[in-house]
N, C-alpha and C positions, 0 to 999 in steps of 0.2 A: 499529275503528281510526279515529280522527278524522283527517279530511283538512283540512289548513290551507293556504289559498292562499299562494303563494310570497311575495306582497307583505306578508303578515301574519306571516311567520316572524321570530322574534326570537332573541336569544341564549339565552333560556330554553328554547325549543324545541330548539335545537341541543344544549344541554347535556343535555337529556333523552335525545336520540338517543345522545350520547356515553356516558351512564350505562348505557343499554341494551346498547351494544356491550361496555362493560367487564364488565357482569354476564354477558354471553354468552361472556366470555373470548376476545374476538376479538383477533387479533394487532395490535400497533401499526401495522404496515405496512398491514393491512386498513383500520384506522380512518383512516389518512392518505389512503388511496385513496378512501374514502367521502366525506370532507369536501373533498377536492380536487375531486371530481366535482361536489359541491354548489356549491363556489365558482365553478367554470366555468359552471354553469347560471345562477347568480345574476348573474355578470358579463355573460353573454350577454343575460339578461333586462333588465339595466340599460341595456345598449347599445340595446336595442329599445324602451326607454321603459316597460317593464312594471313595474319596481321602481325605487326610488330609494335612494341612500345606499350605504354600504359593506356588504359581505357580513358577516353576523354572525360568521363564522369568522375574519374579519380583525381583530376586536376584540382588544385586548391581554389582556382577561380570559379569552379562550378559549385553552386549552392542550390539547395532545395528548401522549400518551406518546411519548417519544423512541424511535426505531428504533435498536436496538443491532445494527448490521450490520458493525461493524469487523472486518476480516479479521485473524485472529490467526496465520495460517500463515506460516512462513518455511521456505525451502528450505536444506538443507545443501548443501555444495559437490557432493557426489556426486549428490544429488537434482537439483540444477540442471543438471549435465552430462547426466544421464539424460534429463531433459525436453528439453533443447536437441537432443539426438541424435534423440529421437522426432519432434520438430517438424521438424527438418532433413530427415528422411526423407520428409516430406510436402511441404515447401516451404522452399527456401533463404531466400527473402525473409522469411517468417514467423519463421524461426529467428533471422535477423539482427535483426529488430525486437525479438524477445524478449531477445536478447543486449544490445541497447542499454539496455533497461529494467533488466536485471540488473546492468549495469555503470555506470549513471548515475542510476537511480531515476526516469527520466522516465515520465510517465503515457502510456497508449496514445495518447490524443488529441494529446499533445505530439509523440510520435514520428511519428504519421500526418501531422502538419502541418509536420514538420521539412523545411526547405529547405537546399540546399547553401550558401547564403549565411550560414547560421547555424552551419555546421561549419567551425571554424578549425583546420586541421591543424597549422599552424605554431605557433599559440598553444596547441594541444591543449585547446580548450574547445568547448562547445556552448552556443549562445545560445537560450534558451527565451523565445519571445515570445507575448503574448496568452494567458497560462496561466490555469488554473482559478482561481488565487488573484489574478488581475488584476495580477500583478507579474512583470516580466521578471526572469530570473535567468541567471547564467552557471554552467555545471557543468563542472568539469575532466574531461578524459578519462582513463580508466585506460589502461595500456599495451595491454591487449587491445582496448579500444574504438578506440584510435588505429590499431591494426593493421587492424581491420575497415574503417574508413572509408578508410584509405590504400589498401586493396586493391580498393576499389570504383571504378567508372568515374564520375568526377565530372561532374555536369551544370552548367547555368547557375545563377547565384546564386538565381534565383527558382524553380528546378525542385525538385520534391519528391524527397527522398532515397529514399522508399519508395512510389512510385506504384502504383496498381492497373494491371491489364493495359490499361485504357483511358486510363491516364495521369492518373487522378483520385485524389483523396484517399480513403484507407480510412475508411469511416464506422463500421465495427465491427471487432472483433477477427477476424482471418481464421479461417475454419473449419479451416484446417490446424493452427493452434495448438490449437484445441479438440480436434481429433482426436489431436493429439500428446499432450495431457494425458491423454486416455482411454487411449492406448496405453502411457503411462508407468505407469499404474495407481496414480498418486499419490493419487487420490481413491477408490480402492477401499475399500469398507466405511467410508467417511467420511460421516456423516449430518449433522453440524453444518455449516451453510452458512459459518460463520465460519472453519472449518478446511479448507474445500475450496480446492484450488489453482485460481487463475484468473490472467489476465494481470497483475492488480494485485499478485499474490503476489510477482512479480519485483521490484517497487518496494519492497515490505516487506523482501524478502530483502537488497536493497542497503542499506537502512537498518540492518538487524540486523548486517550485516557492519561497518558504520561504528562502531556502538555497541560491538560486541564487541572492536574494536581500540582502544577508548578515546577515540573522537571524541566531543566534547561534544555534548549535545542541542541546544545553540544552533547549532552548525555543521551538525548533521543537519537542523535546521529550515530553514536557509538553502539547503542543497543540495536538499532535497525541494520547496522553494517553499511551505512552509506559512506562511500569513499570520500565524498566532499560534502560541504554544508548545503550545496545547491539543492539537492533532493529534499533535504530536511526543511528547507526554507518554506515549503508549502504549508507547514504547520504553524508558521509564525502568526498567521491570522487568528488561530485559536488562542495562541498565547496573548496576543494583543486584546482579544475580546475579554479574556480573564483579567488582564491588567485594568481594562476599562471598568469592569465590574468591581474590581478591588478598590479603585479610586471612588466609585460611586458609593460603595459600602462605607468607606472612610468618611465621605461627606455626610451620609445619613447619620453615622454615629456621632459626628461632631455637632450636627444640628440637634440631635436628641440630647446630647450633653448640655448644649447651650440652653435648650428649652427647660431642662430639669433645673439647671442653675438659676435661671430666671424665676421659675416658680417657687424656688426655696426662699427667695427674697420677698415674696408677697405675704401680706397679712390677711388671713381669711377670718372673717367674723362669723361666729356661730350663735345663732339665736336659740334661746331655750324655749321649750314648749310653754304656752300660756303667755307669751309675750314678755317673760322675765329676762 
């Protein structure tokens, strides 16, 4: 194996490594980790004056396979209630955080950063600031969500709605939620990562509820805070399924009307008892 000094590595060398990884059938996520590490090393060497110029992996001509890790799992109403019950048995706060996502579509990070100043009980809205999409948005509360916040002891405007025991922000999904998922057995015998239930599944379930009730994908995009329609497009299949069911319902109704109309035109003879 030839050893090439870091300063002499070019896009050709990088592409050869990529080709070798593809031949070895390495997963896209593994490939991304390899080249992310290389990029970090290159940037550190550049800062130290060892190399010059942009990292070869930063060139537009260098492309990596996309990681298809979109969650496809949605919870039915019964599954959602089962999960909330299992989580609540572990931690009331974790269950409340899960309920917020299920009833508003907020990401975990948005819920962890939520302050009381962003919760408008009178206006029945939640203000999401500094979101992943870099765009603030207002999400209307459902009746269930309004009831949850109304029943909580309200803190100052700058105080977190769901602080840790130390009064700080949650940096990761509480272990109580993870244990609740395990107890619910929703992931039992599920091997595909995209079908496993996680906290993010609650956000997807909220979106699926909207689509199934006929809400347009444009409005779903705004409620979820997607910067472009591309992310929201994953729910188009659900919308198409409902449209198909709507057409089938129309056809059933028309056939029933036609059958009823046809029967009205028939003369039915009624024989009296005794042969009269």
